[in-house]
Phi, psi and omega in degrees: 000150178238140186238146168247116176259121183238127187101107189248047165281200183302314185289321179295316178297319180295321179297315180297319180294320178297315181296319179295321178298327181277357175089013180275156172281126185232125167257141182216148179192181185206137178303324185295337180270003180073019183274162180239144179260351190296326184287338184250351185302322180289351182264354189246159178263329185220139174253128177251115186256144172296147178300337181282349182274118186280164182298339180271005177295139182303325180296314180301311183296319182289322178298316178295321179299324180271004180062039175263134182299135176240121177226174175251176182298323181295315177298318179302309182298323179303325184291345179253355185264137183246006182267203182261131179257133171238134186234139177234127175221179184142161178293320182225154174090000185298312187294316180297315181294318178299313181296317179300314180297317178301314182293323177295313180295324183298335180289341185234344182241139185283335185235088179233135183231143178247128184201187180097216185295344182289345175150316181265119178300140181297328178300327179295321177291313186293333178300333182252332187226130182251351177223182185110204181240125178250121176260114191242126167275126186239122177273169176293328177300315179290322181298325185298330184258012178283144179228310182253355185304130180218104176276136176294320174233128177234139178239128176246100193287318184188167179218124178216161180303129180192162172056034179281001170274350181246309177280144180295333179197175183293328178298317179294322177300314181292317180296330176292325174293317183298329180300333181299329187251000191291336181262004178294153176234190187295344179276352186259175182231142175237128183240135167219132174274354185263144175261020178291146179305318186295322182278315182299325184262025176301127178289114178199149176269358182291161173291122182270131175240116181260110188302321182292345180252321189261348175255151176220151177247124179223125179052042176079004179252142177261122184244141166243116190056239179257012184258123174285128179267313180190169173267143179303323181292346177291335185280114185265345180276143192279146171105145179297326179297327179284334172295321177292320176299316180297319180295321179296313178296317182297318180294317178299318179296318178300317180295335177273358176099010179286140183286156175302322181301315182284329173297310181296318180298319178298315180296321179293326183279337189277119181257006179102161178274155176302140174070018172246091182049047183275125175285111184276318188191152166247118187232117180053039178080007179254124177275133183243120184244138178250110180239046184302333180291347178289097185251011179224157174303322180297319178295321175298317179298319178297321178296315180298324180298343185279355187236163181294156178299142176053036180245354192257128165260110191262136168241122184213172177116161181167215182290139180276110178260008179087007182285154181263122181263351185300329177298344180273355190302314182293319179296318178297317179299325182284321189261332194257132174275317180207154182222145177231124188246140183234168170079191184301326186271000189305308183295321180294323179294317177301316182291315186281328183265351177058039179202158168085179181223156174275136174232163191276339186208163176296322180298315180292323177300317180292320177301313181291328176296315177297323181293334183268323188292147176238166179306132182096348178278170177237128168264117184243116171264100181223089194299323184072008183215161173285173193260355199287355175280333185234339185223162180281340182193167175296335179291312177299319179299316180294318178297321178297317179299313180299320179296318180294322177301313180296317180298318188277346181254354187285335185252007177098253186290145180235131178242125175288152179289140180272000000 
């Protein structure tokens, strides 16, 4: 077989390296390099696309027209892996839940790997390891190109409008999520903490476990059937949404045979991932939180729910993915004292949320937030949008925010630019 790998970011490079190691003929290229795929498309059997390449890309459309198989890097790696797959998806909470599940399993199993959308391409893992347990964060971009992928345990955390700049419509976004679970059978498990119609009615033959129905909390303990999973006080990460993430990870770990002791110990030790409602600093009685990973309105809403009414000085905004922010209007009015908006969505956020002002940069937003905040307030950077209009990733955006916090608080008084 001959492959064309298109898009040479981390996942594309990992896919090409795996295929070369297996002895296949590989053509590879990237739009950013000004390269063309047209001369080699007729020579290949399968096209492996980067998750960043949308369905309306000419290569994708032409490959389908010629009846050439189109898959993604995750599907490719799956075809070489002989171990157990566990998958976590959802609009929000994927990374936190994936990491918790990985850490719980790691306490009891010698060969556990974390990969997928969380950062490490699965092909990079599979190039070195062909068995064991793989805990995979799966995005809708990756889900759309899945064909044979079958997770023994799959978790669908929640579903909200997102990525309408990539998917042609919300139906396509949901169907891309559903593909993650479509090959499960009666021996497998499907978990959702959400009572949303979209998650509860996921098409799958797996045993469905609905956390809101099948889990119970009694005297501060979380139970599945008659088994105690953990104590609520074990969960150190803030917010009700993170309790649901913890419960999803704990149940998946329990189904894999992890002890209550190791589940609880993992939760007690876990302080959260960087840029997920991360407490950066307390300065003059003001708590400063970095939630750069909040790339959807729902994630922004979950962050706001974590704080007292009228205590939040909000910094938000970024790339416009077509999401609707108006459902947040009442929550914002309840939680937010003042707001400063940046990026492509700034003007729309002011209009839809009926609060705040547009500012030109993250630095200026933070300066004005410091100028506004009083002792006991919270400065919350929770963009609710992706970063690609101003930054290369939510990680760069988060690091920039932390650096600006340190710069602006080291000398005492802060003056916003006039």
